[in-house]
PDB file of N, CA, C and O in Angstrom:
ATOM      1  N   MET A   1      20.699  17.029 -84.523  1.00  0.00           N
ATOM      2  CA  MET A   1      20.794  18.225 -83.245  1.00  0.00           C
ATOM      3  C   MET A   1      21.921  17.456 -82.475  1.00  0.00           C
ATOM      4  O   MET A   1      21.930  16.230 -82.367  1.00  0.00           O
ATOM      5  N   TYR A   2      23.088  18.479 -81.831  1.00  0.00           N
ATOM      6  CA  TYR A   2      23.923  18.105 -81.124  1.00  0.00           C
ATOM      7  C   TYR A   2      23.823  19.109 -80.042  1.00  0.00           C
ATOM      8  O   TYR A   2      23.829  20.289 -80.391  1.00  0.00           O
ATOM      9  N   ALA A   3      23.719  18.787 -78.606  1.00  0.00           N
ATOM     10  CA  ALA A   3      23.599  19.856 -77.665  1.00  0.00           C
ATOM     11  C   ALA A   3      24.446  19.358 -76.115  1.00  0.00           C
ATOM     12  O   ALA A   3      24.443  18.334 -75.432  1.00  0.00           O
ATOM     13  N   GLY A   4      25.076  20.598 -76.042  1.00  0.00           N
ATOM     14  CA  GLY A   4      25.637  20.046 -74.696  1.00  0.00           C
ATOM     15  C   GLY A   4      24.588  20.033 -73.100  1.00  0.00           C
ATOM     16  O   GLY A   4      23.772  20.903 -72.796  1.00  0.00           O
ATOM     17  N   GLU A   5      24.808  19.230 -72.578  1.00  0.00           N
ATOM     18  CA  GLU A   5      24.190  18.798 -71.294  1.00  0.00           C
ATOM     19  C   GLU A   5      24.115  19.996 -70.287  1.00  0.00           C
ATOM     20  O   GLU A   5      23.207  20.043 -69.457  1.00  0.00           O
ATOM     21  N   LEU A   6      25.142  21.025 -70.375  1.00  0.00           N
ATOM     22  CA  LEU A   6      24.837  21.941 -69.434  1.00  0.00           C
ATOM     23  C   LEU A   6      24.950  23.213 -70.447  1.00  0.00           C
ATOM     24  O   LEU A   6      25.579  24.159 -69.973  1.00  0.00           O
ATOM     25  N   ASP A   7      24.439  23.389 -71.778  1.00  0.00           N
ATOM     26  CA  ASP A   7      24.186  24.808 -72.439  1.00  0.00           C
ATOM     27  C   ASP A   7      23.047  25.260 -72.050  1.00  0.00           C
ATOM     28  O   ASP A   7      22.000  24.639 -71.865  1.00  0.00           O
ATOM     29  N   GLY A   8      23.341  26.693 -71.894  1.00  0.00           N
ATOM     30  CA  GLY A   8      22.254  27.524 -71.799  1.00  0.00           C
ATOM     31  C   GLY A   8      21.907  28.113 -72.834  1.00  0.00           C
ATOM     32  O   GLY A   8      20.966  28.892 -72.680  1.00  0.00           O
ATOM     33  N   GLY A   9      22.375  28.016 -73.959  1.00  0.00           N
ATOM     34  CA  GLY A   9      21.508  28.660 -75.173  1.00  0.00           C
ATOM     35  C   GLY A   9      21.761  27.971 -76.413  1.00  0.00           C
ATOM     36  O   GLY A   9      22.907  28.045 -76.858  1.00  0.00           O
ATOM     37  N   PRO A  10      20.816  27.253 -77.108  1.00  0.00           N
ATOM     38  CA  PRO A  10      19.752  26.900 -76.378  1.00  0.00           C
ATOM     39  C   PRO A  10      20.002  25.611 -75.535  1.00  0.00           C
ATOM     40  O   PRO A  10      21.032  24.938 -75.559  1.00  0.00           O
ATOM     41  N   ARG A  11      18.837  25.373 -74.752  1.00  0.00           N
ATOM     42  CA  ARG A  11      19.039  24.642 -73.510  1.00  0.00           C
ATOM     43  C   ARG A  11      18.511  23.122 -74.390  1.00  0.00           C
ATOM     44  O   ARG A  11      17.741  23.137 -75.350  1.00  0.00           O
ATOM     45  N   PRO A  12      19.134  21.877 -73.792  1.00  0.00           N
ATOM     46  CA  PRO A  12      19.028  20.598 -74.563  1.00  0.00           C
ATOM     47  C   PRO A  12      17.628  20.586 -74.578  1.00  0.00           C
ATOM     48  O   PRO A  12      17.313  19.888 -75.542  1.00  0.00           O
ATOM     49  N   GLU A  13      16.633  20.992 -74.016  1.00  0.00           N
ATOM     50  CA  GLU A  13      15.246  20.504 -73.928  1.00  0.00           C
ATOM     51  C   GLU A  13      14.644  21.310 -75.392  1.00  0.00           C
ATOM     52  O   GLU A  13      13.968  20.704 -76.224  1.00  0.00           O
ATOM     53  N   LEU A  14      14.974  22.582 -75.510  1.00  0.00           N
ATOM     54  CA  LEU A  14      14.393  23.286 -76.658  1.00  0.00           C
ATOM     55  C   LEU A  14      15.117  22.850 -77.867  1.00  0.00           C
ATOM     56  O   LEU A  14      14.439  22.998 -78.883  1.00  0.00           O
ATOM     57  N   ALA A  15      16.556  22.247 -78.103  1.00  0.00           N
ATOM     58  CA  ALA A  15      17.151  21.892 -79.041  1.00  0.00           C
ATOM     59  C   ALA A  15      16.652  20.403 -79.499  1.00  0.00           C
ATOM     60  O   ALA A  15      16.579  20.109 -80.692  1.00  0.00           O
ATOM     61  N   ARG A  16      16.338  19.548 -78.521  1.00  0.00           N
ATOM     62  CA  ARG A  16      15.598  18.546 -78.745  1.00  0.00           C
ATOM     63  C   ARG A  16      14.036  18.867 -79.639  1.00  0.00           C
ATOM     64  O   ARG A  16      13.688  18.324 -80.688  1.00  0.00           O
ATOM     65  N   ARG A  17      13.304  19.870 -78.879  1.00  0.00           N
ATOM     66  CA  ARG A  17      12.165  20.006 -79.708  1.00  0.00           C
ATOM     67  C   ARG A  17      12.240  20.503 -81.082  1.00  0.00           C
ATOM     68  O   ARG A  17      11.296  20.352 -81.858  1.00  0.00           O
ATOM     69  N   VAL A  18      13.540  21.207 -81.479  1.00  0.00           N
ATOM     70  CA  VAL A  18      13.682  21.598 -82.693  1.00  0.00           C
ATOM     71  C   VAL A  18      13.518  20.292 -83.622  1.00  0.00           C
ATOM     72  O   VAL A  18      12.652  20.105 -84.477  1.00  0.00           O
ATOM     73  N   THR A  19      14.331  19.629 -83.325  1.00  0.00           N
ATOM     74  CA  THR A  19      14.729  18.150 -84.357  1.00  0.00           C
ATOM     75  C   THR A  19      13.262  17.798 -84.520  1.00  0.00           C
ATOM     76  O   THR A  19      13.107  17.382 -85.669  1.00  0.00           O
ATOM     77  N   GLU A  20      12.151  17.794 -83.859  1.00  0.00           N
ATOM     78  CA  GLU A  20      11.016  17.182 -84.298  1.00  0.00           C
ATOM     79  C   GLU A  20      10.307  17.786 -85.612  1.00  0.00           C
ATOM     80  O   GLU A  20       9.427  17.174 -86.217  1.00  0.00           O
ATOM     81  N   PHE A  21      10.824  19.150 -86.014  1.00  0.00           N
ATOM     82  CA  PHE A  21      10.458  19.709 -87.251  1.00  0.00           C
ATOM     83  C   PHE A  21      10.778  19.006 -88.372  1.00  0.00           C
ATOM     84  O   PHE A  21      10.145  19.041 -89.428  1.00  0.00           O
ATOM     85  N   PHE A  22      12.167  18.100 -88.054  1.00  0.00           N
ATOM     86  CA  PHE A  22      12.966  17.849 -89.256  1.00  0.00           C
ATOM     87  C   PHE A  22      12.711  15.898 -89.101  1.00  0.00           C
ATOM     88  O   PHE A  22      12.850  15.272 -88.050  1.00  0.00           O
ATOM     89  N   GLN A  23      12.414  15.439 -90.137  1.00  0.00           N
ATOM     90  CA  GLN A  23      11.686  13.789 -90.180  1.00  0.00           C
ATOM     91  C   GLN A  23      13.147  13.084 -89.964  1.00  0.00           C
ATOM     92  O   GLN A  23      13.272  12.174 -89.144  1.00  0.00           O
ATOM     93  N   TRP A  24      14.126  13.509 -90.664  1.00  0.00           N
ATOM     94  CA  TRP A  24      15.040  12.179 -90.475  1.00  0.00           C
ATOM     95  C   TRP A  24      16.589  12.986 -89.458  1.00  0.00           C
ATOM     96  O   TRP A  24      17.799  12.896 -89.670  1.00  0.00           O
ATOM     97  N   ALA A  25      15.785  13.745 -88.340  1.00  0.00           N
ATOM     98  CA  ALA A  25      17.133  14.254 -87.634  1.00  0.00           C
ATOM     99  C   ALA A  25      17.198  13.251 -86.443  1.00  0.00           C
ATOM    100  O   ALA A  25      16.378  12.461 -85.973  1.00  0.00           O
ATOM    101  N   GLU A  26      18.381  13.553 -86.156  1.00  0.00           N
ATOM    102  CA  GLU A  26      18.817  12.748 -84.934  1.00  0.00           C
ATOM    103  C   GLU A  26      18.962  13.891 -83.766  1.00  0.00           C
ATOM    104  O   GLU A  26      19.124  15.080 -84.042  1.00  0.00           O
ATOM    105  N   PHE A  27      18.892  13.445 -82.591  1.00  0.00           N
ATOM    106  CA  PHE A  27      19.132  14.491 -81.129  1.00  0.00           C
ATOM    107  C   PHE A  27      19.990  13.562 -80.300  1.00  0.00           C
ATOM    108  O   PHE A  27      19.596  12.433 -80.009  1.00  0.00           O
ATOM    109  N   THR A  28      21.089  14.007 -79.943  1.00  0.00           N
ATOM    110  CA  THR A  28      21.876  13.640 -78.863  1.00  0.00           C
ATOM    111  C   THR A  28      22.613  14.884 -78.122  1.00  0.00           C
ATOM    112  O   THR A  28      22.868  15.931 -78.716  1.00  0.00           O
ATOM    113  N   VAL A  29      22.897  14.673 -76.887  1.00  0.00           N
ATOM    114  CA  VAL A  29      23.326  15.529 -75.783  1.00  0.00           C
ATOM    115  C   VAL A  29      24.547  14.792 -75.273  1.00  0.00           C
ATOM    116  O   VAL A  29      24.509  13.673 -74.762  1.00  0.00           O
ATOM    117  N   GLN A  30      25.891  15.698 -75.504  1.00  0.00           N
ATOM    118  CA  GLN A  30      26.971  15.159 -74.746  1.00  0.00           C
ATOM    119  C   GLN A  30      26.943  15.532 -73.439  1.00  0.00           C
ATOM    120  O   GLN A  30      26.820  16.727 -73.169  1.00  0.00           O
ATOM    121  N   PRO A  31      27.051  14.587 -72.450  1.00  0.00           N
ATOM    122  CA  PRO A  31      27.334  14.751 -71.135  1.00  0.00           C
ATOM    123  C   PRO A  31      28.517  15.741 -70.413  1.00  0.00           C
ATOM    124  O   PRO A  31      29.702  15.655 -70.735  1.00  0.00           O
ATOM    125  N   GLY A  32      28.079  16.573 -69.518  1.00  0.00           N
ATOM    126  CA  GLY A  32      29.038  17.295 -68.913  1.00  0.00           C
ATOM    127  C   GLY A  32      29.587  18.691 -70.001  1.00  0.00           C
ATOM    128  O   GLY A  32      30.444  19.547 -69.781  1.00  0.00           O
ATOM    129  N   ALA A  33      28.809  18.504 -71.058  1.00  0.00           N
ATOM    130  CA  ALA A  33      29.489  19.887 -71.747  1.00  0.00           C
ATOM    131  C   ALA A  33      28.808  20.753 -72.095  1.00  0.00           C
ATOM    132  O   ALA A  33      27.616  20.467 -72.205  1.00  0.00           O
ATOM    133  N   GLY A  34      29.177  21.994 -72.380  1.00  0.00           N
ATOM    134  CA  GLY A  34      28.462  23.269 -72.351  1.00  0.00           C
ATOM    135  C   GLY A  34      28.170  23.602 -73.893  1.00  0.00           C
ATOM    136  O   GLY A  34      28.024  22.686 -74.703  1.00  0.00           O
ATOM    137  N   HIS A  35      28.085  25.061 -74.295  1.00  0.00           N
ATOM    138  CA  HIS A  35      27.921  25.161 -75.337  1.00  0.00           C
ATOM    139  C   HIS A  35      29.008  24.823 -76.574  1.00  0.00           C
ATOM    140  O   HIS A  35      28.678  24.677 -77.751  1.00  0.00           O
ATOM    141  N   TYR A  36      30.210  24.742 -76.114  1.00  0.00           N
ATOM    142  CA  TYR A  36      31.303  24.244 -76.962  1.00  0.00           C
ATOM    143  C   TYR A  36      31.585  22.973 -76.722  1.00  0.00           C
ATOM    144  O   TYR A  36      32.646  22.840 -76.114  1.00  0.00           O
ATOM    145  N   PRO A  37      30.835  21.646 -77.063  1.00  0.00           N
ATOM    146  CA  PRO A  37      31.119  20.506 -76.638  1.00  0.00           C
ATOM    147  C   PRO A  37      32.585  19.913 -77.313  1.00  0.00           C
ATOM    148  O   PRO A  37      33.373  19.124 -76.790  1.00  0.00           O
ATOM    149  N   TRP A  38      32.642  20.350 -78.209  1.00  0.00           N
ATOM    150  CA  TRP A  38      34.287  19.743 -78.947  1.00  0.00           C
ATOM    151  C   TRP A  38      35.389  20.446 -77.958  1.00  0.00           C
ATOM    152  O   TRP A  38      36.478  19.905 -77.767  1.00  0.00           O
ATOM    153  N   LEU A  39      35.028  21.696 -77.339  1.00  0.00           N
ATOM    154  CA  LEU A  39      36.396  21.916 -75.923  1.00  0.00           C
ATOM    155  C   LEU A  39      36.185  21.276 -74.848  1.00  0.00           C
ATOM    156  O   LEU A  39      37.145  21.082 -74.102  1.00  0.00           O
ATOM    157  N   ASP A  40      35.040  20.846 -74.534  1.00  0.00           N
ATOM    158  CA  ASP A  40      34.711  20.311 -73.157  1.00  0.00           C
ATOM    159  C   ASP A  40      35.188  18.919 -73.441  1.00  0.00           C
ATOM    160  O   ASP A  40      35.890  18.605 -72.480  1.00  0.00           O
ATOM    161  N   ASP A  41      35.151  18.160 -74.108  1.00  0.00           N
ATOM    162  CA  ASP A  41      35.752  16.688 -74.171  1.00  0.00           C
ATOM    163  C   ASP A  41      35.832  16.148 -75.703  1.00  0.00           C
ATOM    164  O   ASP A  41      34.995  15.386 -76.185  1.00  0.00           O
ATOM    165  N   PRO A  42      36.945  16.646 -76.382  1.00  0.00           N
ATOM    166  CA  PRO A  42      37.129  16.565 -77.883  1.00  0.00           C
ATOM    167  C   PRO A  42      36.882  14.964 -77.880  1.00  0.00           C
ATOM    168  O   PRO A  42      35.865  14.705 -78.524  1.00  0.00           O
ATOM    169  N   GLU A  43      37.456  13.913 -77.392  1.00  0.00           N
ATOM    170  CA  GLU A  43      37.591  12.883 -77.612  1.00  0.00           C
ATOM    171  C   GLU A  43      35.842  12.425 -77.874  1.00  0.00           C
ATOM    172  O   GLU A  43      35.461  11.862 -78.901  1.00  0.00           O
ATOM    173  N   HIS A  44      35.001  12.775 -76.810  1.00  0.00           N
ATOM    174  CA  HIS A  44      33.887  12.165 -77.042  1.00  0.00           C
ATOM    175  C   HIS A  44      33.045  12.705 -78.245  1.00  0.00           C
ATOM    176  O   HIS A  44      32.162  12.032 -78.777  1.00  0.00           O
ATOM    177  N   PHE A  45      33.432  14.146 -78.684  1.00  0.00           N
ATOM    178  CA  PHE A  45      32.353  14.794 -79.355  1.00  0.00           C
ATOM    179  C   PHE A  45      32.957  14.141 -81.013  1.00  0.00           C
ATOM    180  O   PHE A  45      32.224  13.961 -81.986  1.00  0.00           O
ATOM    181  N   ALA A  46      34.271  13.909 -80.969  1.00  0.00           N
ATOM    182  CA  ALA A  46      34.990  13.232 -82.167  1.00  0.00           C
ATOM    183  C   ALA A  46      34.411  11.881 -82.715  1.00  0.00           C
ATOM    184  O   ALA A  46      34.226  11.590 -83.896  1.00  0.00           O
ATOM    185  N   ALA A  47      34.134  11.018 -81.455  1.00  0.00           N
ATOM    186  CA  ALA A  47      33.611  10.002 -81.630  1.00  0.00           C
ATOM    187  C   ALA A  47      32.071   9.831 -81.963  1.00  0.00           C
ATOM    188  O   ALA A  47      31.677   8.831 -82.563  1.00  0.00           O
ATOM    189  N   ARG A  48      31.292  10.747 -81.592  1.00  0.00           N
ATOM    190  CA  ARG A  48      29.776  10.846 -81.967  1.00  0.00           C
ATOM    191  C   ARG A  48      29.939  11.448 -83.550  1.00  0.00           C
ATOM    192  O   ARG A  48      29.373  10.952 -84.524  1.00  0.00           O
ATOM    193  N   MET A  49      30.768  12.536 -83.583  1.00  0.00           N
ATOM    194  CA  MET A  49      30.878  12.641 -85.181  1.00  0.00           C
ATOM    195  C   MET A  49      31.008  11.759 -86.025  1.00  0.00           C
ATOM    196  O   MET A  49      30.293  11.615 -87.016  1.00  0.00           O
ATOM    197  N   ASP A  50      32.211  10.889 -85.611  1.00  0.00           N
ATOM    198  CA  ASP A  50      32.559   9.871 -86.605  1.00  0.00           C
ATOM    199  C   ASP A  50      31.252   8.895 -86.529  1.00  0.00           C
ATOM    200  O   ASP A  50      30.677   8.623 -87.584  1.00  0.00           O
ATOM    201  N   ALA A  51      30.819   8.412 -85.399  1.00  0.00           N
ATOM    202  CA  ALA A  51      29.306   7.622 -85.779  1.00  0.00           C
ATOM    203  C   ALA A  51      28.301   8.232 -86.641  1.00  0.00           C
ATOM    204  O   ALA A  51      27.710   7.601 -87.517  1.00  0.00           O
ATOM    205  N   PHE A  52      28.120   9.429 -86.392  1.00  0.00           N
ATOM    206  CA  PHE A  52      27.220  10.021 -87.274  1.00  0.00           C
ATOM    207  C   PHE A  52      27.609   9.982 -88.806  1.00  0.00           C
ATOM    208  O   PHE A  52      26.791   9.612 -89.648  1.00  0.00           O
ATOM    209  N   PHE A  53      28.814  10.357 -89.112  1.00  0.00           N
ATOM    210  CA  PHE A  53      28.962  10.324 -90.557  1.00  0.00           C
ATOM    211  C   PHE A  53      29.487   9.038 -91.259  1.00  0.00           C
ATOM    212  O   PHE A  53      29.921   9.102 -92.409  1.00  0.00           O
ATOM    213  N   ALA A  54      29.445   7.827 -90.536  1.00  0.00           N
ATOM    214  CA  ALA A  54      29.765   6.679 -91.042  1.00  0.00           C
ATOM    215  C   ALA A  54      28.487   6.280 -91.475  1.00  0.00           C
ATOM    216  O   ALA A  54      28.496   5.417 -92.353  1.00  0.00           O
ATOM    217  N   ASN A  55      27.283   6.721 -91.053  1.00  0.00           N
ATOM    218  CA  ASN A  55      26.052   6.229 -91.556  1.00  0.00           C
ATOM    219  C   ASN A  55      25.762   6.512 -92.817  1.00  0.00           C
ATOM    220  O   ASN A  55      24.708   6.113 -93.312  1.00  0.00           O
TER     221      ASN A  55
END
């Protein structure tokens, strides 16, 4: 689950709670990002996605 720190729907705390329902889920928050983190900081978003898919 990936959330922007400033996202209003769902708020990061709710997104984190949803993650608990999935045994292998991971949760991360992009600092300073809203609902579209790939637009707020594309480099940060791409780096996190690259790291996730490299596993």
